[in-house]
C-alpha positions in Angstrom: -0.3 5.0 -31.9 -0.8 7.6 -35.1 0.3 10.8 -34.6 -1.1 14.0 -36.2 1.6 16.6 -36.8 0.4 20.1 -35.6 0.8 22.0 -32.2 -1.8 23.0 -29.9 -1.1 25.6 -26.9 -1.8 24.4 -23.3 -1.4 25.9 -19.8 1.6 24.8 -17.6 0.6 25.0 -14.2 0.8 22.8 -11.2 3.1 20.0 -10.4 1.4 17.0 -8.5 3.9 14.2 -7.2 3.2 10.5 -7.3 3.8 7.9 -4.8 6.1 5.6 -5.9 6.7 2.4 -4.8 9.3 0.0 -5.6 9.0 -4.0 -5.5 10.3 -6.0 -3.1 13.2 -8.0 -4.2 12.6 -11.4 -4.9 15.0 -13.5 -2.7 15.8 -17.2 -3.1 15.1 -19.6 -0.7 17.2 -22.8 0.2 14.9 -25.6 -1.1 15.7 -28.1 -3.7 17.6 -27.8 -6.9 16.4 -29.6 -10.2 18.8 -29.7 -13.2 17.9 -29.7 -16.8 19.6 -30.9 -19.8 19.4 -31.8 -23.1 21.3 -34.8 -23.0 18.8 -35.9 -19.7 15.8 -37.9 -19.2 12.4 -37.1 -17.6 12.7 -40.5 -15.9 15.7 -39.4 -14.2 15.7 -38.2 -10.3 16.9 -34.1 -12.0 20.3 -34.1 -10.0 23.1 -32.7 -11.3 24.4 -36.0 -12.5 21.0 -37.2 -13.7 19.3 -34.2 -15.0 15.7 -34.3 -16.4 15.3 -33.5 -20.2 12.6 -31.0 -20.4 11.4 -27.9 -18.9 7.8 -29.2 -18.9 8.8 -31.6 -16.5 11.0 -29.7 -14.1 7.9 -27.1 -14.2 5.9 -30.1 -12.9 8.2 -30.8 -9.9 9.1 -27.2 -9.3 7.0 -26.4 -6.2 7.9 -23.7 -3.6 11.5 -23.1 -2.9 12.8 -25.0 -5.8 15.3 -23.5 -8.4 15.3 -25.3 -11.7 19.5 -24.9 -13.1 19.0 -24.9 -17.0 22.3 -26.5 -18.9 23.4 -25.3 -22.0 21.7 -26.4 -25.3 18.3 -25.5 -27.3 15.1 -26.3 -25.9 12.3 -26.6 -28.3 9.3 -26.2 -26.1 7.2 -23.9 -24.4 8.1 -23.0 -20.8 4.7 -23.1 -18.7 5.0 -22.1 -15.0 2.8 -25.0 -13.1 3.3 -23.9 -9.2 3.9 -20.9 -6.9 6.4 -19.9 -4.6 6.0 -18.0 -1.4 7.9 -15.0 0.3 10.3 -17.1 1.7 10.7 -20.0 -1.0 10.1 -18.4 -4.2 10.6 -20.6 -7.5 13.5 -20.0 -10.1 14.1 -21.1 -13.7 17.4 -19.8 -14.7 20.2 -20.8 -17.0 23.4 -22.6 -15.3 25.9 -20.5 -14.3 26.8 -18.7 -17.7 26.0 -21.4 -19.8 23.3 -20.4 -22.7 20.2 -22.0 -22.5 17.9 -21.5 -25.4 13.9 -21.6 -25.4 13.1 -21.6 -29.3 10.3 -21.5 -31.3 12.0 -22.4 -34.3 10.9 -25.5 -35.4 7.5 -25.5 -33.7 4.5 -25.7 -36.3 3.4 -22.1 -37.1 1.0 -20.7 -34.1 -2.8 -20.2 -34.9 -3.6 -18.7 -31.4 -2.2 -16.7 -28.3 0.9 -18.8 -27.9 4.2 -17.5 -25.6 7.4 -19.6 -25.2 7.5 -18.7 -21.4 4.1 -18.3 -19.8 3.3 -17.3 -16.0 -0.5 -17.6 -15.3 -2.1 -16.9 -11.9 1.4 -17.8 -10.0 3.1 -15.9 -7.7 6.7 -15.6 -6.3 8.7 -17.0 -9.7 11.8 -15.6 -11.2 12.5 -16.1 -15.1 16.4 -15.4 -15.6 19.2 -15.7 -17.9 17.5 -17.0 -20.8 17.5 -16.9 -24.5 14.0 -16.8 -25.8 13.9 -16.7 -29.5 12.4 -17.2 -33.1 8.5 -17.7 -32.4 6.7 -16.5 -35.6 3.3 -16.6 -37.5 1.2 -15.2 -40.4 -2.0 -15.7 -38.9 -3.4 -12.4 -37.9 -5.6 -14.0 -35.0 -2.4 -16.0 -33.1 -0.3 -13.2 -31.0 3.2 -14.3 -30.3 5.1 -13.8 -27.4 8.5 -14.5 -25.9 7.7 -13.9 -22.1 3.7 -13.6 -21.1 2.6 -13.0 -17.5 -1.1 -12.6 -17.2 -4.0 -13.1 -14.4 -3.2 -12.3 -10.8 0.0 -13.3 -10.9 2.5 -11.4 -8.4 6.0 -11.1 -7.0 7.0 -12.0 -10.4 11.0 -11.2 -11.4 12.0 -11.3 -15.2 16.0 -10.8 -15.3 18.7 -10.7 -17.4 16.9 -12.8 -20.6 17.6 -12.2 -24.2 14.6 -12.0 -26.3 14.9 -11.7 -30.1 12.7 -12.5 -33.2 9.5 -12.6 -32.0 7.4 -11.9 -35.3 4.2 -11.5 -36.6 3.9 -10.9 -40.7 0.6 -10.5 -40.7 -1.0 -7.3 -41.5 -3.3 -6.9 -38.6 -1.2 -9.0 -36.5 -0.1 -8.7 -32.9 3.7 -9.9 -31.2 5.3 -9.1 -27.8 9.0 -9.7 -26.8 7.7 -9.2 -22.9 4.0 -9.3 -21.9 2.6 -8.4 -18.7 -1.5 -8.4 -18.7 -2.9 -7.8 -15.5 -6.3 -9.1 -16.0 -7.1 -9.2 -12.2 -5.2 -7.2 -9.5 -1.3 -7.9 -10.0 1.5 -6.2 -8.1 5.4 -6.3 -7.7 6.5 -7.0 -11.6 9.9 -6.3 -11.8 11.6 -6.5 -15.4 15.5 -6.1 -15.2 18.5 -6.4 -17.3 17.0 -7.8 -20.3 17.6 -7.4 -23.8 14.5 -7.2 -26.3 15.4 -6.6 -29.8 14.7 -7.5 -33.6 10.9 -8.1 -33.1 8.3 -7.4 -35.5 5.5 -6.6 -33.3 2.1 -5.5 -35.5 0.1 -3.6 -33.9 2.0 -4.2 -30.5 4.8 -3.6 -28.2 8.3 -4.8 -27.3 7.7 -4.7 -23.8 4.4 -3.7 -22.0 2.5 -3.8 -19.2 -1.3 -3.5 -19.5 -4.2 -3.6 -17.0 -4.6 -3.8 -13.4 -0.7 -3.4 -12.4 0.0 -1.7 -8.9 3.5 -1.5 -8.3 6.5 -2.3 -10.8 10.2 -1.8 -12.1 11.3 -1.8 -15.2 14.9 -1.0 -15.3 18.4 -1.8 -16.7 16.7 -2.9 -20.1 18.2 -2.6 -23.7 15.1 -2.4 -26.4 16.3 -1.8 -29.7 15.7 -2.4 -33.3 12.1 -3.4 -33.2 9.3 -2.0 -35.5 6.9 -0.5 -33.1 6.7 1.0 -29.7 9.7 -0.3 -27.4 8.3 -0.2 -24.2 4.3 0.5 -23.1 2.5 1.3 -19.9 -1.5 1.1 -20.9 -4.7 1.7 -19.3 -8.3 1.4 -20.3 -8.2 -1.3 -22.9 -10.4 -3.4 -20.9 -8.1 -6.1 -20.3 -9.4 -5.7 -16.3 -13.0 -5.4 -15.5 -11.8 -2.9 -12.6 -8.8 -0.5 -12.1 -7.6 -1.1 -15.5 -4.5 0.9 -16.1 -1.1 0.2 -15.0 0.1 2.3 -12.0 2.7 3.1 -9.2 5.8 2.3 -11.2 9.2 3.2 -11.9 11.3 3.2 -15.5 14.7 4.0 -15.4 18.2 3.5 -16.4 16.8 1.8 -19.7 18.6 2.2 -23.1 15.6 2.3 -25.9 16.6 2.8 -29.3 15.9 2.2 -33.1 12.1 1.6 -32.6 10.3 2.8 -35.8 6.9 1.6 -36.9 8.2 3.1 -40.4 7.6 0.0 -42.6 5.7 -1.7 -40.3 2.8 -3.6 -42.5 0.6 -2.4 -39.7 1.2 1.1 -40.2 2.9 1.6 -43.8 4.9 5.0 -43.8 3.8 6.2 -40.6 6.4 7.6 -38.1 4.7 6.8 -34.8 6.3 4.5 -32.4 7.5 5.9 -29.0 10.7 4.8 -27.4 8.9 4.9 -24.1 5.1 5.3 -24.2 2.5 5.9 -21.3 -1.0 5.1 -22.3 -3.4 5.8 -19.7 -1.1 5.0 -16.9 -0.9 7.0 -13.8 2.2 7.8 -11.1 4.7 6.7 -12.9 8.3 7.7 -12.8 10.3 7.9 -15.8 13.9 8.7 -15.4 17.4 8.6 -16.2 16.7 6.2 -19.6 18.7 7.1 -22.9 16.0 7.2 -25.6 17.0 7.8 -28.9 16.5 7.1 -33.0 12.9 6.2 -32.1 10.1 7.8 -34.0 9.0 9.4 -31.0 11.1 9.6 -27.8 8.9 9.5 -25.1 5.0 10.0 -24.7 2.6 10.4 -22.5 -1.1 10.4 -23.1 -4.0 8.4 -23.2 -5.8 6.8 -26.5 -9.2 6.8 -24.8 -11.6 9.9 -25.0 -12.2 11.3 -21.4 -9.0 9.3 -19.8 -5.5 10.5 -18.8 -2.1 9.6 -18.1 -1.7 11.2 -14.9 1.1 11.9 -12.5 3.7 10.9 -14.8 7.5 12.2 -13.9 9.5 12.4 -17.0 12.9 13.6 -15.4 16.6 13.4 -16.1 16.4 11.6 -19.3 18.6 12.1 -22.5 16.1 12.2 -25.5 17.7 12.6 -28.7 18.1 12.1 -32.3 14.1 11.2 -32.5 12.4 11.3 -36.1 9.3 13.2 -35.3 9.6 14.5 -31.6 11.5 14.0 -28.4 8.9 14.1 -25.8 5.2 14.3 -26.3 1.9 14.8 -24.0 -1.3 15.0 -24.9 -3.7 13.1 -27.4 -3.2 13.2 -31.0 -6.8 14.2 -31.7 -9.7 15.8 -29.8 -11.4 12.4 -29.5 -8.4 10.9 -27.9 -7.6 11.6 -23.9 -4.7 13.4 -22.5 -2.3 14.4 -19.8 -2.6 16.1 -16.6 -0.9 16.7 -13.2 2.4 15.4 -14.8 6.1 16.9 -15.0 8.7 17.4 -17.7 11.9 18.3 -15.9 15.7 18.0 -15.8 15.7 16.1 -19.3 18.3 16.9 -22.0 16.3 17.2 -25.4 18.2 17.4 -28.3 18.3 17.3 -32.0 14.9 15.5 -32.5 12.6 16.0 -35.2 15.3 14.5 -37.5 12.5 13.6 -40.3 11.2 17.5 -40.4 8.0 16.4 -39.3 7.4 19.8 -37.2 7.4 17.8 -33.9 10.2 19.7 -32.2 11.8 18.8 -29.4 8.6 19.2 -27.0 5.4 18.3 -28.6 1.8 19.4 -26.8 -0.9 18.4 -28.2 -4.9 17.9 -26.9 -6.2 17.7 -23.4 -3.0 18.6 -21.7 -3.6 20.5 -18.4 -2.2 21.1 -15.2 1.4 19.8 -16.1 4.8 21.5 -15.3 7.6 21.6 -17.6 11.0 23.3 -15.8 14.4 23.0 -16.1 14.7 21.1 -19.2 17.8 21.7 -21.6 16.9 21.7 -25.2 18.6 21.9 -28.5 17.0 22.6 -31.8 17.2 20.8 -35.0 17.5 21.6 -38.3 13.9 21.7 -38.4 
């Protein structure tokens, strides 16, 4: 988002706590195993000694209770999950032991429309684990490219231990995501754990994003770095879903988010407007124990839509430092935006932000920020 640089005094009053649910862990059933190898053949049986060749053939065969074990090598294809698991018998796609399984878009034709290397659409109880997902790019403005894309009514989804990199748009008005979860209808229990998301060219979009009707999530222990727009984004009120169009009841914790900046991004020019962690219209979210540094803004909670709010956001126990514009910001960037209410900023260590001397300070309060509580933070000023 673009931020105008000024200060607005706001009342800081009542703490309202949100009720936050951890999603249930995805447990692995005792079903069959399917093996995939670059040396395999899709006419094989899919055993360890007779592996399949493609992820897509494995996906067709992977019904509830199946674990797909992917051997080391490069897979120049898309993985589209074809079936759902159940609570007792989830479906898992993962690398075999510690082998490096790469899903690559390097040699594919340039995408002309929305394209993802891994897609989960209207499927449940699915885990994607241990892949390197890389090298998908486009210069077409209408073609959003993504590493991992989860959408529809998908629920009980776990994205764990993946390395997503070099997903790029070079279009001035383009969009790209590393990991994107879009709840176009009711979606619940999303876990994004232990991933690295880096070196993305995002256009107007975000490296790791949850958007729309998503109720219950955990984003934990990820590293999000070296991207040219927002690191982690939790969005509402964009028209993604027809009802309950906002991300809610979630936890963002123990992530390391750094060196995410829109400066030089063709969509933003010389603006320093990329947040490390950004709540844009989400509700009842705990942002805690993250390390957020060398971004444009450290942590921001507001809404870009007039009359809408980031509500019951608890920003606690984070270390936020060396960010270009400000450490933590609440409120809309002008009086035509939404704002922040019933939220808490407490027990954070906020130091040496505003490194570019842009007058954002350590804490920035802007439009429509009411009924919030700021307490027990440790602040150290920058040279500005």
